[in-house]
Wavefront OBJ file of the C-alpha trace (Angstrom):
o trace
v -6.501 -7.229 2.723
v -8.707 -4.167 2.786
v -7.948 -2.895 6.060
v -4.606 -0.930 5.273
v -6.796 1.422 2.861
v -9.784 1.612 5.228
v -7.404 2.793 8.256
v -5.470 5.079 5.978
v -8.867 6.891 5.050
v -10.073 6.985 8.380
v -6.920 8.523 10.102
v -5.265 10.219 6.986
v -1.649 10.594 8.583
v 0.880 7.751 7.745
v 2.783 7.964 10.910
v -0.155 7.806 13.087
v -1.517 4.719 11.182
v 1.602 2.706 11.550
v 1.630 3.865 15.425
v -2.096 2.590 15.695
v -1.182 -0.707 14.038
v 1.548 -1.072 16.886
v -0.863 -0.179 19.656
v -3.149 -2.696 18.110
v -0.512 -5.229 18.416
v 0.435 -4.279 21.952
v -3.298 -4.464 23.079
v -3.215 -7.884 21.845
v -0.202 -8.680 23.677
v -1.643 -7.308 26.949
v -4.864 -9.253 26.364
v -2.741 -12.439 26.046
v -1.233 -11.769 29.203
v -4.640 -12.137 30.845
v -5.950 -14.916 28.609
v -2.793 -16.921 29.310
v -3.475 -16.979 33.025
v -7.113 -17.947 32.861
v -6.888 -20.780 30.254
v -3.927 -22.203 31.726
v -5.734 -22.245 35.190
v -8.931 -23.503 33.859
v -8.128 -25.715 30.789
v -11.505 -26.311 29.590
v -12.759 -25.881 26.099
v -15.258 -23.144 25.639
v -13.155 -19.892 25.373
v -14.450 -16.688 27.077
v -17.617 -18.309 28.369
v -15.351 -20.706 30.726
v -13.819 -17.868 32.999
v -16.855 -15.674 33.009
v -19.111 -18.531 34.088
v -16.427 -19.479 37.125
v -15.927 -15.901 38.194
v -19.076 -14.177 37.553
v -22.047 -16.765 37.632
v -24.469 -18.238 35.270
v -26.093 -15.280 33.968
v -22.949 -13.573 32.852
v -21.645 -16.804 31.630
v -24.590 -17.562 29.282
v -24.446 -13.794 28.004
v -20.732 -14.291 27.022
v -21.310 -17.768 25.406
v -24.290 -16.573 23.454
v -22.443 -13.400 22.535
v -19.430 -15.249 21.140
v -21.153 -18.182 19.599
v -23.437 -15.653 17.900
v -20.160 -13.580 16.745
v -18.651 -16.949 15.241
v -21.806 -17.939 13.490
v -22.134 -14.524 11.898
v -18.193 -14.476 11.077
v -18.562 -17.960 9.516
v -21.073 -16.606 6.931
v -19.250 -13.498 6.242
v -15.973 -15.501 5.590
v -17.865 -17.776 3.274
v -19.138 -14.908 1.285
v -15.899 -13.170 1.158
v -14.116 -16.216 -0.111
v -16.717 -16.427 -2.851
v -16.464 -12.839 -3.747
v -12.654 -13.031 -4.060
v -12.613 -16.177 -5.920
v -15.275 -14.709 -8.207
v -13.116 -12.086 -9.463
v -11.095 -14.639 -11.426
v -13.742 -17.366 -12.082
v -17.082 -15.974 -13.443
v -19.267 -19.044 -12.791
v -18.467 -18.299 -9.082
v -19.373 -14.590 -9.183
v -22.577 -15.438 -11.120
v -23.468 -17.809 -8.349
v -21.932 -15.898 -5.532
v -24.486 -17.041 -2.663
v -24.480 -20.785 -3.694
v -20.759 -20.594 -4.112
v -20.526 -19.338 -0.459
v -22.785 -22.049 0.611
v -20.655 -24.666 -1.174
v -17.607 -23.152 0.729
v -19.246 -22.995 4.124
v -20.289 -26.773 3.729
v -16.891 -28.026 2.404
v -15.159 -26.518 5.371
v -17.697 -27.818 7.728
v -17.381 -31.388 6.264
v -13.627 -31.124 6.670
v -13.861 -30.279 10.366
v -16.445 -32.913 10.705
v -13.890 -35.695 9.969
v -11.925 -34.657 13.137
v -9.572 -32.079 15.087
v -6.603 -33.455 13.348
v -7.569 -32.623 9.905
v -8.699 -29.230 10.483
v -5.493 -28.792 12.461
v -3.183 -29.531 9.734
v -5.352 -27.460 7.168
v -4.750 -24.552 9.893
v -0.987 -25.125 9.982
v -0.267 -25.710 6.479
v -2.675 -22.976 5.136
v -1.327 -20.347 7.778
v 2.174 -21.072 6.738
v 1.490 -20.578 2.951
v -0.511 -17.341 4.027
v 2.386 -15.906 5.874
v 4.756 -16.565 3.118
v 2.730 -14.884 0.447
v 2.207 -11.952 2.710
v 5.903 -11.644 3.341
v 6.464 -11.892 -0.626
v 3.942 -8.842 -0.814
v 6.077 -7.038 1.567
v 9.399 -7.690 -0.527
v 7.711 -6.519 -3.933
v 6.358 -3.457 -2.254
v 10.012 -2.511 -1.057
v 11.729 -3.510 -4.242
v 9.265 -2.267 -6.903
v 7.407 1.090 -5.657
v 4.584 2.216 -7.860
v 5.717 5.109 -9.897
v 4.620 8.506 -8.638
v 3.345 9.359 -12.109
v 1.140 6.401 -12.682
v -0.701 7.219 -9.282
v -1.652 10.782 -10.209
v -5.149 10.169 -11.329
v -6.099 7.569 -8.491
v -4.888 10.107 -5.833
v -6.961 12.700 -7.311
v -9.823 10.636 -6.631
v -8.981 10.082 -2.932
v -12.038 11.381 -0.773
v -11.333 14.351 1.197
v -9.500 13.801 4.429
v -11.541 14.453 7.870
v -9.740 16.162 10.524
v -7.958 13.642 12.992
v -9.527 13.755 16.380
v -9.432 11.561 19.409
v -12.689 10.137 18.295
v -11.502 9.177 14.780
v -8.291 7.805 16.398
v -10.346 5.479 18.808
v -12.458 4.300 15.696
v -9.415 3.594 13.800
v -7.938 1.643 16.653
v -11.213 -0.335 16.762
v -11.046 -1.260 13.313
v -7.389 -2.513 13.802
v -8.478 -4.409 16.790
v -11.024 -6.060 14.756
v -8.321 -7.028 12.168
v -6.314 -8.592 15.116
v -9.635 -10.539 16.383
v -9.128 -14.100 16.531
v -5.702 -14.096 18.544
v -7.547 -15.996 21.199
v -8.611 -18.833 19.270
v -6.291 -21.357 21.065
v -8.184 -20.774 24.272
v -11.155 -22.325 22.719
v -9.322 -25.779 22.708
v -7.760 -25.803 26.123
v -9.499 -28.584 27.189
v -8.183 -30.709 24.357
v -4.501 -29.918 24.868
v -2.135 -32.224 26.509
v -0.047 -29.659 28.302
v -2.229 -26.335 28.390
v -0.325 -24.849 31.285
v 2.634 -24.695 28.964
v 1.213 -24.442 25.585
v -1.721 -22.276 25.798
v 0.542 -19.341 26.989
v 3.202 -20.144 24.396
v 0.882 -20.000 21.448
v -0.859 -17.010 22.531
v 2.001 -15.007 22.725
v 3.978 -16.438 19.691
v 0.934 -15.792 17.371
v 0.539 -12.384 18.863
v 4.253 -11.392 18.167
v 4.055 -13.102 14.672
v 0.998 -11.292 13.650
v 1.876 -8.193 14.752
v 5.010 -8.039 12.855
v 3.431 -9.076 9.678
v 0.661 -6.476 9.895
v 3.177 -3.763 10.600
v 5.587 -4.984 7.684
v 2.549 -5.051 5.392
v 1.279 -1.550 6.226
v 4.937 -0.148 6.304
v 5.481 -1.638 2.832
v 2.445 -0.107 1.377
v 3.093 3.172 2.719
v 6.441 3.217 1.425
v 5.334 1.761 -2.085
v 2.189 3.815 -2.531
v 1.199 7.489 -2.414
v -0.644 7.917 0.572
v -3.941 9.198 -1.069
v -3.775 6.233 -3.404
v -3.642 4.029 -0.491
v -6.461 5.790 1.189
v -8.909 5.331 -2.077
v -7.976 1.839 -2.563
v -9.838 -1.276 -1.467
v -7.087 -3.812 -2.461
v -3.829 -1.696 -2.361
v -1.850 -4.891 -2.411
v -3.308 -5.350 -5.942
v -1.554 -2.078 -7.294
v 1.795 -3.251 -5.881
v 1.590 -6.794 -7.300
v 0.419 -5.367 -10.564
v 3.773 -3.340 -11.047
v 5.536 -6.742 -11.380
v 3.033 -9.348 -12.763
v 0.775 -6.974 -14.751
v -2.788 -8.585 -15.153
v -1.796 -11.725 -13.279
v -1.251 -9.509 -10.004
v -4.946 -9.117 -9.728
v -5.250 -12.906 -10.099
v -2.404 -13.335 -7.487
v -4.161 -10.958 -4.716
v -7.501 -12.547 -5.570
v -6.166 -16.050 -4.612
v -4.122 -14.772 -1.676
v -7.364 -13.005 -0.327
v -9.246 -16.290 -1.064
v -6.779 -18.332 0.975
v -6.983 -15.990 3.661
v -10.552 -15.956 3.850
v -10.485 -19.916 3.902
v -8.015 -20.445 6.541
v -9.768 -18.090 8.841
v -12.813 -19.749 8.148
v -11.315 -22.859 9.082
v -10.161 -21.574 12.532
v -13.699 -20.206 13.259
v -15.526 -23.313 12.244
v -13.179 -25.148 14.569
v -13.886 -22.829 17.470
v -17.541 -22.331 17.047
v -18.923 -25.687 18.501
v -16.507 -25.346 21.381
v -18.721 -22.586 22.711
v -21.797 -24.649 22.900
v -19.890 -27.622 24.209
v -18.672 -25.526 27.162
v -22.338 -24.240 27.827
v -23.647 -27.772 27.592
v -21.090 -29.027 30.097
v -22.599 -26.558 32.753
v -26.359 -27.162 31.743
v -26.803 -23.919 29.926
v -27.248 -25.826 26.485
v -28.729 -28.915 25.407
v -26.784 -32.169 26.298
v -26.504 -33.243 22.836
v -23.768 -30.835 22.307
v -21.661 -32.810 24.083
v -21.661 -35.557 21.526
v -18.310 -35.980 20.043
v -17.279 -38.374 17.367
v -14.117 -40.428 17.048
v -11.955 -37.538 15.510
v -12.814 -35.428 18.446
v -15.319 -32.973 16.891
v -18.563 -32.032 18.793
v -20.768 -32.778 15.688
v -24.020 -31.608 16.970
v -22.715 -28.452 18.038
v -20.863 -27.992 14.766
v -23.889 -28.791 12.565
v -26.031 -26.364 14.785
v -23.537 -23.458 14.229
v -23.388 -24.234 10.517
v -27.229 -24.362 10.044
v -27.508 -21.019 11.701
v -24.911 -19.261 9.367
v -26.675 -20.594 6.199
v -29.619 -18.141 6.367
v -27.001 -15.156 6.937
v -25.204 -16.082 3.484
v -28.755 -15.596 1.760
v -30.522 -12.684 3.543
v -27.563 -10.202 2.918
v -27.979 -8.759 6.449
v -24.488 -9.888 7.427
v -22.817 -6.647 7.220
v -24.904 -4.992 9.757
v -24.974 -8.136 11.884
v -21.007 -8.175 11.801
v -21.006 -4.543 13.061
v -23.246 -5.735 15.871
v -21.177 -8.554 16.775
v -18.303 -6.290 16.779
v -19.883 -4.378 19.564
v -20.906 -7.828 21.152
v -17.465 -9.006 21.186
v -15.869 -6.137 22.921
v -18.683 -6.226 25.449
v -17.661 -9.874 25.934
v -13.932 -8.850 26.275
v -14.983 -6.572 29.199
v -16.534 -9.275 30.973
v -13.602 -11.609 30.154
v -11.134 -9.204 31.936
v -13.906 -8.762 34.916
v -13.612 -12.599 35.651
v -10.120 -12.425 35.692
v -10.152 -9.977 38.579
v -13.019 -11.894 40.173
v -11.022 -15.192 39.928
v -8.021 -13.609 41.748
v -10.283 -12.207 44.364
v -12.526 -15.610 44.873
v -10.068 -18.362 44.105
v -6.616 -16.978 45.244
v -5.240 -20.394 45.861
v -6.070 -21.720 42.419
v -2.977 -23.170 40.691
v -1.773 -20.763 38.133
v 0.814 -22.233 35.682
v 1.157 -18.770 34.283
v 0.607 -15.688 36.113
v -0.412 -12.424 34.528
v 2.298 -9.932 34.624
v 1.897 -6.460 35.996
v -1.185 -7.385 38.101
v -3.291 -5.406 38.435
v -1.985 -2.571 36.301
v -1.609 -4.228 32.989
v -4.864 -6.124 33.103
v -6.639 -3.021 34.421
v -5.353 -1.162 31.424
v -6.608 -3.795 28.966
v -10.217 -3.400 30.747
v -10.073 0.316 30.091
v -9.118 0.173 26.519
v -11.874 -2.339 25.847
v -14.287 0.040 27.633
v -13.228 3.037 25.560
v -13.130 1.009 22.321
v -16.864 -0.325 23.161
v -18.165 3.183 24.079
v -16.720 4.748 20.791
v -18.230 1.902 18.961
v -21.803 2.479 20.400
v -21.474 6.175 19.890
v -20.673 5.544 16.067
v -23.461 2.587 15.789
v -26.223 3.764 18.249
v -28.486 1.120 16.843
v -26.053 -1.824 17.381
v -25.727 -0.324 20.881
v -29.446 -0.736 21.371
v -29.692 -4.215 20.081
v -26.713 -5.185 22.148
v -28.670 -3.906 25.345
v -31.727 -5.937 23.982
v -29.728 -9.114 23.731
v -28.310 -8.574 27.403
v -31.955 -8.073 28.676
v -32.928 -11.517 27.100
v -29.884 -13.245 28.322
v -30.017 -12.114 31.709
v -33.410 -13.254 33.118
v -32.594 -16.969 31.631
v -29.360 -16.997 33.452
v -30.630 -16.043 36.789
v -33.403 -18.461 36.329
v -30.999 -21.335 35.750
v -28.928 -20.341 38.573
v -31.917 -20.262 40.983
v -32.714 -23.760 39.610
v -29.265 -25.160 40.418
v -29.518 -23.615 43.824
v -32.942 -25.322 44.422
v -31.559 -28.705 42.919
v -28.294 -28.706 44.825
v -29.790 -30.048 48.365
v -31.444 -32.765 46.396
v -28.256 -33.871 44.388
v -26.049 -34.033 47.507
l 1 2 3 4 5 6 7 8 9 10 11 12 13 14 15 16 17 18 19 20 21 22 23 24 25 26 27 28 29 30 31 32 33 34 35 36 37 38 39 40 41 42 43 44 45 46 47 48 49 50 51 52 53 54 55 56 57 58 59 60 61 62 63 64 65 66 67 68 69 70 71 72 73 74 75 76 77 78 79 80 81 82 83 84 85 86 87 88 89 90 91 92 93 94 95 96 97 98 99 100 101 102 103 104 105 106 107 108 109 110 111 112 113 114 115 116 117 118 119 120 121 122 123 124 125 126 127 128 129 130 131 132 133 134 135 136 137 138 139 140 141 142 143 144 145 146 147 148 149 150 151 152 153 154 155 156 157 158 159 160 161 162 163 164 165 166 167 168 169 170 171 172 173 174 175 176 177 178 179 180 181 182 183 184 185 186 187 188 189 190 191 192 193 194 195 196 197 198 199 200 201 202 203 204 205 206 207 208 209 210 211 212 213 214 215 216 217 218 219 220 221 222 223 224 225 226 227 228 229 230 231 232 233 234 235 236 237 238 239 240 241 242 243 244 245 246 247 248 249 250 251 252 253 254 255 256 257 258 259 260 261 262 263 264 265 266 267 268 269 270 271 272 273 274 275 276 277 278 279 280 281 282 283 284 285 286 287 288 289 290 291 292 293 294 295 296 297 298 299 300 301 302 303 304 305 306 307 308 309 310 311 312 313 314 315 316 317 318 319 320 321 322 323 324 325 326 327 328 329 330 331 332 333 334 335 336 337 338 339 340 341 342 343 344 345 346 347 348 349 350 351 352 353 354 355 356 357 358 359 360 361 362 363 364 365 366 367 368 369 370 371 372 373 374 375 376 377 378 379 380 381 382 383 384 385 386 387 388 389 390 391 392 393 394 395 396 397 398 399 400 401 402 403 404 405 406 407 408 409 410 411 412 413 414 415 416
């Protein structure tokens, strides 16, 4: 909802903006090419952790598991606050009690997923279908009712001064776009619960990537067509300006409800994924065995509760923005290890059954790795404090993982 204006301000050229959104979609497709092979070959719930543990060992597996679980915990808090903020624009009571409203939203979505996977799955399916329909409606309105240029003059004059476009600003813009695309890998966190992962996981990855890329391109193209580019650069919610042309004051209500819905549906998917990370770690003895407790509905209840409990303080501390930036860097770091695990598995386990084999090996997977490294480096340069904290987290995880690996080797003769 806010990204089109942010990206336009970072890279003030409409053609480059559209190209970057296209490149972001291609990046996701290339990443899906790798993830489809790994998850169909090792169909276990746990997401990024599973192949990194298999290919790179306990220490790297623990690091990636910790990183991705922390990222989900932070995002759950951020999305709860976002949903409350959007809803608060039309409900004063929610705005006056934003933090408590965010907590209520988090607990409500957690309770929904507590009942079982099926309930969370149907919420995700119905909500996503509705979200897509509403976004396409915005595209139609933008193309049929472009904002009159005379009405934009005052807003355009208030637009921030455009910074010169450079390779660094383009990388930062692409990194922001990749963060918007983030979540494309959610289905790999449920690979162990899929009845036919060899077929379903690759299909879901590629179908979702193509659909989301098409929607993002349509939305941004329609906004660029409907609005003066300086208006787009200066707007936090450019869709509100477009819908307001047709619906007047009700346009703001529509956009607020759409934004709330998008936050809630994304939150539901993240809450479904969060406990699967701890579940995968617990299966390999890298977390408490209680995380393996699953109720009749198929939900890892203890792992779900732990994730929600850690998200609650972030709602009230107000430090979630900084943490979100930090986890952006950590997620890119995890993505680098994920691609490295793909190459490690190809070398160490060449005979492993692979229902789907990544196309263009090794060139295309290597290209994804290079892109991830470039985005990570640009992020650390722009956010050096986040980079330092990331290094600190690595320093904490590595000795723990090495200790667990030594313990497993020491106990191996006894177990056999």
